Every structure is written in C-alpha cells, then in structure tokens.
N, C-alpha and C positions, 0 to 999 in steps of 0.2 A: 330180436333186439327191439327195444321200445323207442320209437321215434317220437318227435314232438307231434307230428300229425296223428299218429296212432293214439297217443295219450289224449290229445284233444278230442278225438273221435270217441274214445272210451268214456271220457268225462262228460261229453255232450249226451251220449246215449244213456249213461247212468243217471244223469240229471233228469232227463225226460221220463225214464222209467220210474224213478223215485217220486217225481211230481204226479205221475199217473197213479201211482199207488196211494198217494194222499187223497187224490180226487175220488178214487174207488172207495177208500176208507170213509171219507166224508159222505159219499152217496149212500153207502150201506148203513152208516150211522143214522142218516136222515130217514131212509126208507124202512129200516128194520129196527128202529130204536127200541120199541117195546119188547120185541123178541130177544134182542141182544141183552137188554137189561134183565129180563126174566132168566135168561141163561146164566148170566154172571151172578145174579142174586142167589142162585142155588148153591154157589160155592162161597160167596162173600156176603157179608152183611153191609150192603151199600145203600145209601139213599139215592134217589134219582138225581139229585143235585150233585152228589159226589161222583156218581157214575159219569154224568155229563162233563164235569170238570176234569176228570181223569182223561177222558177221550179227547177233549179239546186241548188239554195241555200236551198230551201225546202227539197230536197232530201238529201243534205249534213247534214242539221240539224236533219233530221229524223234518218239518219244513226248514227250520233253522239249520239243522245238520246238513240237509241237502244243499242249501245255499253255501254254507261254509266249506263243505267237502267236495262239491261237484261244480256248482255254477260259478262261484268266484274264481277257482283255479282255471276253469274253462275260459272265462272272460280274460283273465290275466294272460293265458297263453295265446289267445286271439290277438290281444293288444301287442304283446311282445314279439310275436313271430309273424 
C-alpha cells in the first residue's frame, strides 16, 4: 500500500536521481563535446550549432519535466502533510 510518506520518499529520490542525470549529461556534453558531435555526425547531417541547440533544449525539457513531475509534487506533499 502506498502511503503519503512512501510517495514523498519516492518523489524525492526520483527528483535527485533525475537532477543528477542532467548534471552528468551536461558534464559529458562539456567534456566530450567534439567526440559526441563526431559520433552523431556519422548518422545525421548536423551543424555544430544545431547539435548544441538540440542538447541544450533536451536538457532544458528534462529539467522542466523533473520539476513538474517530481519536485513540485514532492513540495506539495511536504506542505500538505
């Protein structure tokens, strides 16, 4: 049975793991940008600017989804209970 405390715990840990994933993604993007671009360029015809824009937009959408799906419900449950 899912209790409020368990749901809060799951949301909190999920938020932390998802934010950690974005930090790792950004770190790898900064550290291995040229290798990642060369690897993707083999399959797709992308300019460097387009490649960067796709990754930054993906990170932004991922962070927004993490806030909407995990962090805000977690905060709401902390306030209400």
